[in-house]
C-alpha positions in Angstrom: -32.9 -18.0 -14.8 -29.8 -16.0 -13.4 -30.5 -17.3 -9.9 -30.3 -20.8 -11.1 -27.1 -20.2 -13.0 -25.3 -18.7 -9.7 -26.5 -21.6 -7.7 -25.3 -23.9 -10.3 -21.9 -22.2 -10.6 -21.6 -22.0 -6.7 -22.3 -25.8 -6.2 -19.9 -26.7 -9.1 -16.9 -24.4 -8.1 -17.3 -24.7 -4.1 -17.1 -20.9 -4.2 -18.0 -18.7 -1.5 -19.9 -16.4 -4.0 -20.3 -15.5 -7.7 -18.9 -12.2 -9.0 -21.3 -10.7 -11.7 -20.0 -8.1 -14.1 -19.8 -6.6 -17.7 -22.0 -4.0 -19.3 -25.2 -5.6 -18.4 -24.7 -6.3 -14.9 -26.0 -2.9 -13.6 -29.5 -4.0 -15.2 -29.8 -7.0 -13.0 -30.9 -4.9 -10.1 -30.6 -6.9 -6.8 -28.2 -9.7 -7.2 -29.3 -13.1 -6.7 -28.4 -14.8 -3.2 -24.7 -16.3 -3.2 -23.5 -13.3 -5.9 -22.3 -9.9 -5.9 -22.1 -7.1 -8.8 -18.3 -6.2 -9.5 -16.8 -3.6 -11.2 -15.1 -3.9 -14.8 -12.0 -2.2 -13.2 -11.1 -5.2 -11.2 -11.6 -7.9 -13.9 -8.0 -7.6 -15.2 -6.7 -7.2 -11.7 -8.4 -10.4 -10.6 -7.1 -12.3 -13.7 -3.4 -11.5 -12.8 -4.0 -12.6 -9.3 -5.8 -15.6 -10.5 -2.7 -16.7 -12.6 -0.2 -15.6 -9.7 1.5 -13.0 -11.6 4.1 -11.2 -9.6 2.9 -7.5 -10.4 -0.7 -6.6 -10.7 -1.4 -3.7 -13.2 -3.7 -1.4 -11.1 -6.0 1.7 -12.1 -5.9 4.4 -9.5 -8.9 6.6 -8.8 -7.5 9.2 -10.7 -6.9 6.8 -13.8 -3.2 6.3 -13.6 -1.8 3.0 -13.9 0.5 1.6 -11.4 1.8 -2.1 -10.7 1.4 -3.4 -7.3 2.4 -6.7 -5.9 -0.2 -9.4 -6.0 -1.7 -10.4 -2.6 0.3 -12.4 -0.4 -2.1 -15.0 0.6 -3.7 -17.8 -1.9 -7.2 -17.2 -3.2 -8.9 -18.0 -6.3 -11.7 -16.0 -8.2 -14.2 -17.9 -10.4 
């Protein structure tokens, strides 16, 4: 069922791939074609980039929060 949903979303949004995440994503095992497993640490960063905000709150590996400039190139995450 997950493979069908990934295929549908990829075609519907013309995405390069579908990012899977959340608490149960690790139970998926090998992700279906055209999908990747993502870390929840990147969810907020991706959301800020999606909406084009100037600074992106980012967690460093040691748990500190820094504000970094958003990416210069235009991209979208679905």
